[in-house]
BABA-492438 format. One record per residue: residue number from 1; x, y, z of N, C-alpha, C, O in turn. Coordinates in steps of 0.05 Angstrom, whole numbers, plus 5000, padded with zeros to 4 digits. Atoms other than C-alpha are relative to their C-alpha. Example, Ala and Ser with C-alpha at 12.3 -4.5 7.8 and 13.67 -1.06 7.14 Angstrom:
REC  seq  n.east  n.north  n.up  ca.east  ca.north  ca.up  c.east  c.north  c.up  o.east  o.north  o.up
REC    1    5018     4976  5000     5246      4910   5156    5018     5024  5000    5039     5024  5013
REC    2    4984     4976  4999     5273      4979   5143    4985     5022  5014    4995     5044  5018
END
This chain:
REC  seq  n.east  n.north  n.up  ca.east  ca.north  ca.up  c.east  c.north  c.up  o.east  o.north  o.up
REC    1    4998     4987  5026     1001      2031   6963    4973     5004  4986    4964     5025  4976
REC    2    5026     4997  5016     0934      2011   6933    4979     5019  5014    4963     5033  5001
REC    3    5017     4987  4988     0896      2041   6987    5004     5032  4995    4985     5047  4992
REC    4    4993     4975  5005     0936      2108   6976    4989     5012  4972    4978     5034  4969
REC    5    5010     4994  5026     0920      2106   6903    4967     5001  4999    4956     5018  4985
REC    6    5028     4998  4999     0847      2095   6917    4992     5023  5013    4974     5036  5004
REC    7    5006     4971  4986     0844      2154   6964    5006     5020  4985    4992     5039  4988
REC    8    4996     4980  5017     0874      2195   6915    4979     5002  4976    4973     5023  4965
REC    9    5023     5001  5023     0820      2175   6863    4978     5009  5013    4962     5021  4999
REC   10    5022     4990  4989     0769      2190   6914    5001     5030  5005    4981     5044  5003
REC   11    4993     4974  4998     0799      2256   6926    4991     5012  4980    4975     5031  4983
REC   12    5007     4992  5027     0792      2268   6854    4971     5002  4993    4960     5021  4981
REC   13    5031     4995  5004     0719      2251   6851    4992     5019  5016    4976     5035  5007
REC   14    5009     4978  4984     0710      2296   6909    5003     5025  4988    4984     5041  4988
REC   15    4995     4974  5016     0743      2354   6871    4981     4999  4977    4969     5021  4973
REC   16    5016     4999  5024     0703      2336   6810    4970     5007  5005    4957     5022  4992
REC   17    5030     4998  4994     0634      2331   6842    4996     5018  5025    4973     5023  5033
REC   18    5002     4981  4975     0648      2378   6903    4985     5022  4998    4976     5033  5018
REC   19    5019     4978  5005     0609      2433   6869    4971     4996  5000    4955     5014  5002
REC   20    5028     5006  5003     0545      2394   6864    4985     5008  5026    4995     5007  5048
REC   21    5018     4994  4977     0487      2417   6908    4986     4977  5007    4973     4964  4990
REC   22    5013     5022  4990     0462      2365   6952    4970     5007  5002    4964     5026  5017
REC   23    5028     4993  5000     0386      2364   6940    4986     4990  5026    4961     4992  5025
REC   24    5009     5009  4977     0372      2335   7011    4998     5024  5021    5012     5045  5021
REC   25    5006     4981  4975     0346      2371   7075    5022     4988  5018    5025     4963  5020
REC   26    4980     5008  4983     0405      2369   7123    4994     4980  5023    5012     4965  5032
REC   27    5007     5018  4977     0366      2332   7178    4994     4974  4987    4995     4954  5001
REC   28    5001     5027  5008     0353      2275   7129    5024     4987  4987    5023     4966  4974
REC   29    4972     5011  5014     0426      2264   7106    5009     4978  5017    5018     4985  5039
REC   30    4988     5021  4985     0448      2195   7131    5027     4994  4988    5046     4985  5001
REC   31    4976     5010  5018     0499      2185   7074    5012     5025  4988    4997     5042  4980
REC   32    4990     4979  5014     0549      2234   7046    4998     4998  4969    5000     4976  4957
REC   33    5005     4999  5029     0537      2255   6975    5019     4987  4985    5013     4970  4969
REC   34    4978     5014  5011     0608      2235   6955    4996     4971  4999    4999     4958  4978
REC   35    4999     5031  4996     0598      2165   6983    4977     4988  4980    4982     4967  4968
REC   36    5019     5008  5019     0532      2157   6942    5009     5001  4974    5007     4980  4961
REC   37    4989     4994  5026     0563      2184   6879    5022     4978  4994    5021     4965  4973
REC   38    4978     5015  5006     0628      2142   6886    4989     4970  4999    4998     4955  4982
REC   39    5013     5030  5003     0586      2073   6899    4986     5000  4975    4990     4981  4960
REC   40    5014     5001  5027     0541      2092   6840    5020     4999  4975    5018     4983  4957
REC   41    4983     5002  5025     0596      2107   6792    5013     4973  4998    5011     4960  4977
REC   42    4988     5027  5003     0635      2044   6810    4982     4978  4993    4990     4959  4980
REC   43    5023     5021  5007     0570      2003   6804    4996     4998  4969    4996     4977  4956
REC   44    5010     4997  5027     0554      2029   6735    5025     4993  4983    5021     4982  4961
REC   45    4976     5006  5013     0628      2022   6714    5000     4966  4996    5009     4954  4977
REC   46    4996     5030  5001     0621      1947   6731    4977     4986  4992    4975     4962  4996
REC   47    5019     5010  5015     0557      1940   6693    4971     4998  5015    4951     4988  5004
REC   48    5026     4996  4986     0500      1952   6743    4979     5016  4985    4984     5036  4972
REC   49    5021     4984  5015     0435      1974   6714    4976     5003  5022    4964     4983  5030
REC   50    5019     4999  4983     0385      2002   6761    5009     5004  5032    5031     4995  5040
REC   51    4997     4994  4972     0383      2024   6835    5004     4977  5021    5019     4977  5040
REC   52    4997     5027  4983     0374      1954   6865    5025     4988  4997    5036     4979  5016
REC   53    4976     5009  5009     0434      1933   6828    5026     5013  5012    5046     5001  5020
REC   54    4977     4984  4988     0478      1991   6853    5002     4995  5029    5024     4995  5040
REC   55    5002     5006  4970     0454      1975   6926    5015     4974  5005    5033     4972  5022
REC   56    4986     5026  4997     0473      1902   6917    5028     5001  4994    5043     4987  5007
REC   57    4968     4997  5008     0540      1919   6887    5015     5014  5025    5036     5005  5034
REC   58    4989     4985  4978     0555      1968   6943    5000     4978  5023    5021     4976  5035
REC   59    5000     5019  4975     0537      1914   6997    5022     4978  4996    5037     4969  5014
REC   60    4977     5023  5004     0580      1861   6963    5026     5013  5001    5044     4998  5008
REC   61    4972     4989  4997     0639      1910   6962    5001     5020  5024    5018     5039  5024
REC   62    5002     4981  4977     0622      1945   7030    5029     4998  5011    5039     5020  5016
REC   63    4977     5000  4986     0689      1921   7059    5021     5016  4985    5037     5030  4996
REC   64    4979     4983  5018     0729      1950   7000    4996     5033  5003    5015     5048  5005
REC   65    5008     4972  4999     0689      2017   7002    5011     5009  5026    5025     5029  5027
REC   66    4993     4989  4974     0701      2023   7075    5032     5010  5004    5039     5026  5021
REC   67    4972     4994  5000     0776      2029   7061    5006     5030  4997    5025     5041  5008
REC   68    4998     4974  5008     0766      2098   7033    4975     5018  5001    4976     5041  4993
REC   69    5023     4986  4994     0696      2120   7049    4992     4997  5027    4995     4975  5037
REC   70    5009     5004  4970     0668      2133   7122    4978     4980  5002    4982     4961  5017
REC   71    5022     5017  5000     0600      2099   7111    4993     4995  5028    4990     4971  5034
REC   72    5011     5006  4971     0578      2106   7184    4976     4985  5002    4974     4969  5020
REC   73    5023     5014  4999     0510      2080   7166    4996     4976  4980    4974     4966  4973
REC   74    5000     5021  5023     0531      2028   7116    4995     5007  4973    4997     5031  4966
REC   75    5005     4997  5028     0513      2021   7045    4971     5012  4998    4952     5000  5008
REC   76    5027     4994  4999     0453      2066   7028    4980     4980  4983    4987     4966  4964
REC   77    5022     5017  5016     0388      2030   7003    4996     5010  4969    5005     5032  4961
REC   78    5005     4993  5029     0365      2030   6930    4982     5023  5001    4984     5039  4982
REC   79    5019     4975  4997     0309      2082   6952    5018     5025  5001    5013     5046  4988
REC   80    4981     4974  4996     0366      2129   6974    5013     5006  4975    5011     5029  4966
REC   81    4987     4997  5025     0406      2118   6911    4982     5014  4979    4989     5032  4964
REC   82    5021     4993  5020     0343      2128   6871    4994     5032  5007    4998     5050  4990
REC   83    5009     4974  4993     0320      2191   6910    5024     5023  4994    5019     5044  4983
REC   84    4978     4982  5001     0389      2225   6910    5009     5007  4974    5014     5030  4967
REC   85    4991     4998  5027     0410      2211   6840    4978     5015  4982    4986     5031  4966
REC   86    5017     4988  5015     0346      2233   6810    4990     5031  5009    4975     5046  4996
REC   87    5002     4969  4991     0344      2299   6851    5023     5016  4991    5020     5040  4988
REC   88    4979     4982  5011     0411      2322   6826    4993     5015  4976    4978     5006  4959
REC   89    5004     4987  5025     0410      2376   6777    5019     5000  4980    5042     5011  4981
REC   90    4979     5007  5024     0439      2355   6710    5017     5024  4994    5041     5021  4989
REC   91    4985     4977  5011     0461      2426   6693    5024     5005  5017    5041     5021  5009
REC   92    4976     4994  4985     0512      2425   6750    5022     4981  4993    5044     4985  5004
REC   93    4980     5017  5007     0551      2369   6719    5018     5013  4978    5038     5001  4968
END
């Protein structure tokens, strides 16, 4: 039941952010944009400040995130969070 509720919430995030342009080159995409955004949003809600903290949060909750995110390459690094988040176009939100 909880997993179903979480999956429904991720779908909602996917719908809310599905229109965002992924700023990365296709050949360099190791992580889905929605995975990066979902981990980042959860981390910030839980009080994380900065990309190192977001990475650490993601690593500490990796088993939980894997219940509803694919994460074929694990949790992104702080550099990946930094690069992707800072390259998003704020006007698209």
